[in-house]
C-alpha positions in Angstrom: 0.0 0.0 0.0 1.5 3.3 -1.0 2.0 6.1 1.5 0.6 9.6 1.1 4.1 10.8 0.4 4.7 8.3 -2.5 1.4 8.8 -4.3 2.2 12.3 -5.6 5.6 11.0 -6.7 3.9 8.3 -8.8 1.5 10.8 -10.3 4.4 13.1 -11.1 6.4 10.3 -12.8 3.3 9.1 -14.7 2.7 12.7 -15.9 6.3 13.0 -16.9 6.3 9.8 -18.9 3.1 10.7 -20.7 4.4 14.2 -21.6 7.7 12.7 -22.9 5.7 10.1 -25.0 3.4 12.8 -26.4 6.3 15.0 -27.2 8.1 12.2 -29.1 4.8 11.4 -30.9 4.4 15.0 -31.9 7.9 15.2 -33.2 7.5 11.9 -35.1 4.3 13.2 -36.7 6.0 16.4 -37.8 8.9 14.5 -39.3 6.5 12.1 -41.2 4.5 15.1 -42.6 7.7 16.8 -43.8 8.8 13.5 -45.5 5.4 13.2 -47.2 5.5 16.8 -48.5 9.0 16.2 -49.8 7.9 13.0 -51.6 4.9 14.8 -53.1 7.1 17.7 -54.2 5.6 20.2 -51.8 8.7 21.2 -49.9 7.6 24.8 -49.5 9.6 28.0 -49.3 10.6 29.0 -45.8 9.5 32.5 -44.7 10.5 34.5 -41.6 7.8 35.7 -39.2 9.7 38.2 -37.1 8.5 39.2 -33.6 9.1 42.5 -31.9 12.5 42.7 -30.3 14.0 44.7 -27.5 17.4 46.1 -26.5 19.2 45.6 -23.2 22.6 46.3 -21.8 23.6 42.7 -22.7 22.4 42.9 -26.3 19.4 43.0 -28.5 16.9 40.2 -28.4 15.4 39.2 -31.7 12.9 36.4 -32.0 10.8 34.9 -34.7 9.7 31.8 -36.4 10.4 30.1 -39.8 7.2 28.8 -41.5 6.3 27.5 -44.9 2.7 28.9 -44.5 2.5 32.1 -42.6 -1.0 33.6 -42.4 -1.6 36.3 -45.0 -2.6 39.8 -43.8 -6.3 40.0 -43.2 -8.7 42.0 -45.4 -10.7 43.7 -42.6 -13.2 45.2 -45.1 -14.2 42.0 -46.8 -13.3 39.0 -44.6 -16.3 37.3 -43.0 -16.6 34.7 -40.2 -15.5 31.9 -42.6 -12.4 33.7 -43.6 -11.6 34.3 -40.0 -12.1 30.6 -39.2 -9.8 29.6 -42.0 -7.1 32.0 -40.8 -7.5 30.6 -37.3 -7.0 27.1 -38.6 -3.9 28.2 -40.6 -2.4 29.8 -37.5 -2.6 26.6 -35.5 -1.8 24.2 -38.4 1.5 26.0 -38.8 4.1 24.3 -41.1 7.2 25.1 -39.1 10.7 24.7 -40.6 13.4 23.4 -38.2 17.2 23.6 -38.6 17.2 26.7 -40.7 20.2 29.0 -40.4 19.4 32.7 -40.0 21.6 35.8 -39.9 20.4 38.7 -37.6 22.0 42.1 -38.1 21.5 45.1 -35.8 23.4 48.3 -35.4 26.3 47.1 -37.5 26.7 43.7 -35.9 25.6 40.3 -37.1 25.0 36.9 -35.4 23.8 33.6 -36.7 21.3 31.2 -35.1 19.2 28.2 -36.0 15.5 27.6 -35.9 14.6 24.9 -33.4 12.3 21.9 -34.0 9.2 24.1 -33.8 10.7 26.7 -36.2 11.4 29.3 -33.5 14.7 31.2 -33.3 16.2 33.6 -30.8 19.3 35.7 -31.3 21.0 38.1 -29.0 23.1 40.7 -31.0 25.8 42.3 -28.8 26.1 46.1 -28.9 28.7 47.5 -31.2 29.0 50.7 -29.1 27.3 51.1 -25.7 27.4 54.9 -26.1 25.7 55.1 -29.5 22.4 56.9 -30.0 19.4 54.8 -28.9 16.1 55.7 -30.7 13.0 54.3 -29.1 12.2 52.3 -32.2 14.7 50.9 -34.7 14.9 47.7 -36.9 17.0 44.6 -37.1 17.5 42.8 -40.4 16.8 39.0 -40.5 17.5 36.7 -43.4 17.8 33.0 -44.1 21.3 31.9 -45.1 22.6 28.7 -46.7 19.2 27.2 -47.6 18.9 25.5 -51.0 15.4 26.9 -51.7 15.8 30.4 -50.5 18.1 33.3 -51.5 19.2 35.3 -48.5 18.1 38.6 -50.0 14.7 37.2 -51.0 14.0 36.0 -47.5 15.0 39.3 -45.9 12.6 40.8 -43.4 12.8 43.3 -40.5 12.1 43.0 -36.8 11.2 46.1 -35.0 13.3 46.7 -31.9 12.4 48.7 -28.8 15.1 50.4 -26.9 14.1 51.8 -23.4 15.5 55.3 -23.2 17.7 56.6 -20.4 15.0 59.1 -19.5 12.4 56.3 -18.9 10.7 56.6 -15.5 9.5 53.0 -15.4 8.4 50.2 -17.6 4.9 48.6 -17.8 4.4 44.9 -18.1 0.8 44.1 -19.0 -1.3 41.0 -19.5 -3.6 41.0 -22.6 -6.7 38.9 -22.2 -9.3 40.8 -20.1 -6.7 43.3 -19.1 -6.6 45.3 -22.3 -8.7 43.2 -24.6 -12.2 41.7 -23.9 -11.8 38.0 -24.4 -14.5 36.6 -22.1 -11.9 34.3 -20.5 -14.5 33.6 -17.7 -17.2 32.9 -20.3 -16.4 29.8 -22.4 -18.8 30.4 -25.3 -17.7 34.1 -25.7 -14.1 33.1 -25.6 -14.6 30.4 -28.2 -16.5 32.7 -30.5 -13.8 35.4 -30.4 -11.0 32.8 -30.8 -12.3 31.0 -33.8 -14.6 33.4 -35.7 -13.3 37.0 -35.0 -10.4 38.9 -36.4 -8.4 41.6 -34.7 -10.9 44.3 -35.8 -13.8 42.5 -34.1 -12.0 42.2 -30.8 -12.8 45.0 -28.4 -10.5 46.9 -26.1 -11.6 47.5 -22.5 -12.9 51.1 -22.0 -10.3 53.7 -21.6 -7.3 51.3 -21.8 -5.8 52.9 -24.9 -5.7 56.4 -23.3 -4.4 55.0 -20.0 -1.5 53.1 -21.7 -0.6 56.0 -24.0 -0.3 58.2 -21.0 1.8 55.7 -19.2 4.1 55.4 -22.2 4.4 59.2 -22.8 4.9 60.3 -19.2 1.3 61.5 -18.7 1.0 63.8 -21.7 -0.3 62.5 -25.0 1.6 65.2 -26.9 4.9 63.9 -25.6 7.1 61.4 -27.4 7.2 57.8 -26.1 9.6 57.3 -23.2 8.4 54.4 -21.0 8.5 51.0 -22.6 5.5 48.7 -22.5 5.8 44.9 -22.7 2.7 42.7 -23.3 2.8 39.2 -21.7 0.1 36.6 -22.4 -0.6 32.9 -22.0 -1.8 33.0 -25.6 0.4 31.0 -28.1 2.8 32.6 -30.6 0.4 31.4 -33.3 -1.7 34.5 -32.4 1.1 37.0 -32.7 -0.1 38.7 -35.9 -3.7 39.0 -34.5 -2.5 40.6 -31.3 -0.2 43.0 -33.2 -3.1 44.1 -35.4 -5.3 44.5 -32.3 -2.8 47.0 -30.7 -2.5 49.0 -33.9 -6.2 49.1 -34.7 -7.2 50.2 -31.2 -4.5 52.8 -30.7 -2.7 51.0 -27.9 1.0 51.7 -27.6 3.3 49.5 -29.6 5.5 47.2 -27.6 7.1 43.7 -27.6 4.4 41.0 -27.3 5.8 38.0 -25.4 3.7 34.8 -25.8 4.0 31.1 -25.2 5.1 28.2 -27.4 2.0 26.0 -27.7 3.3 22.5 -27.5 3.1 19.3 -25.5 6.7 19.3 -24.2 7.1 19.4 -20.4 7.9 23.1 -20.4 5.0 24.0 -22.8 1.3 23.5 -22.9 0.6 20.6 -20.6 2.5 21.8 -17.5 3.3 25.4 -17.7 -0.2 26.9 -17.4 0.1 30.6 -16.7 3.3 30.4 -14.8 5.3 31.2 -17.9 4.2 34.8 -17.5 6.2 35.0 -14.2 9.2 33.7 -16.1 8.8 36.4 -18.7 8.4 39.1 -16.0 11.4 37.8 -14.2 13.5 37.9 -17.3 12.5 41.5 -18.1 13.2 42.7 -14.6 16.6 41.1 -14.7 17.3 42.7 -18.1 16.4 46.1 -16.7 17.4 46.0 -13.0 17.5 49.7 -12.5 14.1 50.4 -14.1 11.0 50.5 -11.8 8.0 48.4 -13.0 4.3 48.7 -13.0 2.3 45.5 -13.5 -1.2 45.1 -15.0 -3.3 42.0 -14.9 -6.9 40.8 -14.3 -8.8 38.9 -11.6 -10.0 36.2 -14.0 -7.0 33.9 -13.9 -3.7 33.7 -12.0 -2.2 37.2 -12.5 -2.7 38.3 -8.9 -0.9 35.2 -7.5 1.9 35.5 -10.0 2.4 39.2 -9.4 2.5 38.7 -5.7 5.3 36.1 -6.2 7.1 38.7 -8.3 6.7 41.3 -5.5 8.2 38.9 -3.0 11.2 38.3 -5.3 11.9 41.8 -6.6 10.4 44.0 -3.8 10.1 47.7 -4.4 11.5 47.6 -7.9 7.8 47.0 -8.6 6.2 50.3 -7.9 2.6 49.1 -8.1 0.4 46.2 -9.3 -3.1 46.7 -10.8 -5.5 43.9 -11.1 -8.5 44.7 -13.3 -11.8 43.4 -11.9 -13.4 41.1 -14.6 -16.8 41.6 -13.1 -16.9 45.1 -11.6 -19.7 46.0 -9.3 -20.2 42.4 -8.3 -18.9 40.6 -5.2 -17.7 37.3 -6.6 -15.3 34.4 -6.2 -12.8 36.2 -8.4 -12.6 39.0 -5.9 -12.1 36.5 -3.1 -9.4 34.8 -5.1 -7.4 38.1 -5.4 -7.6 39.2 -1.7 -4.9 36.9 -0.4 -2.5 38.1 -3.1 -3.2 41.7 -2.2 -2.2 41.0 1.4 0.8 39.0 0.3 2.0 41.8 -2.0 1.5 44.4 0.7 3.6 42.4 3.1 6.4 42.4 0.4 6.1 46.2 0.4 4.4 46.5 -3.0 0.8 48.0 -3.3 -1.6 45.8 -5.3 -4.9 47.3 -6.3 -8.1 45.7 -7.6 -9.4 48.3 -10.1 -12.8 48.5 -11.8 -11.9 50.9 -14.6 -9.1 52.7 -16.4 -10.1 55.9 -14.6 -9.6 54.1 -11.3 -6.1 53.2 -12.4 -5.3 56.7 -13.4 -6.3 58.2 -10.1 -4.2 55.7 -8.2 -1.2 56.2 -10.6 -1.5 60.0 -9.9 -1.5 59.3 -6.1 1.7 57.3 -6.5 3.3 60.1 -8.6 3.6 57.7 -11.6 1.4 60.0 -13.6 1.2 63.8 -13.2 -1.8 65.4 -11.5 
């Protein structure tokens, strides 16, 4: 008879074995599909999907993915629900290309990297000169090299790069779903409808969030140039990157790196990581910018309050404030009860955490903290 101490161990071992088996099966299916395409003469032409990069004291992070079938830009004027459904299918039925050599050039320096088995790549380009001018936005050049089906210049694309300025007061790290964009994460049917049948134009921002985030990025005055970086972190998969980028642009939200999750069945991906990967992203950003204060935004619908309280315990007063948007304002609910322990935990770590009902509520609290001008 197993003891209470050994039962969780058996469950953990069984989960690990299942995850490893599923991961190997997924890899085998991908390899078999590539062999079939090659046999049928449908090898495809690899293309680069570049994500938004950012510059640190260590170097410039440039990420992206190599695909044979990236989703074409949507036609917002003419696409209907069927077109949106097809685009959703294409996003998740991605034909990724592993083992592709890429060259990434930024500010006069180049590095090479390889796409992994899911087609992802990540390069860190060292700075040529630490004292060179640093515009808020610039571009890195990315191209495929040494591939039999692609000429380097034909594959060339650009990744936008954010450089936090020396005059930045703080950086904002924000969740996306139900923090800036209404997704109905607490309503299954609403979430399914938006996920499968809606494009970026049909997705609605939460009231006042564009004005709030523009003020945060521009030091309180909309007429000022951007100075405070904003990073968006979500549990959504990288497959939705283009949709989320379009959403930010369409709704007038400040541009910023969007950091998502690799949707897979490896141990560190879909089956086991849950929302905890957001804490890993937050931790990496705060270590990249140790002298820059941080303001965190999330929502009460999922695990943001718990994760942000953990960040407060780890980083202390580098985090100036945490804002948790109430997903059901005006109603006393279990979501509120779920947040309260994290508010107390964060306060004990010396970091104020607020459950807010609106963007106006956030602005008033930011002013009281001198993070926005009165």
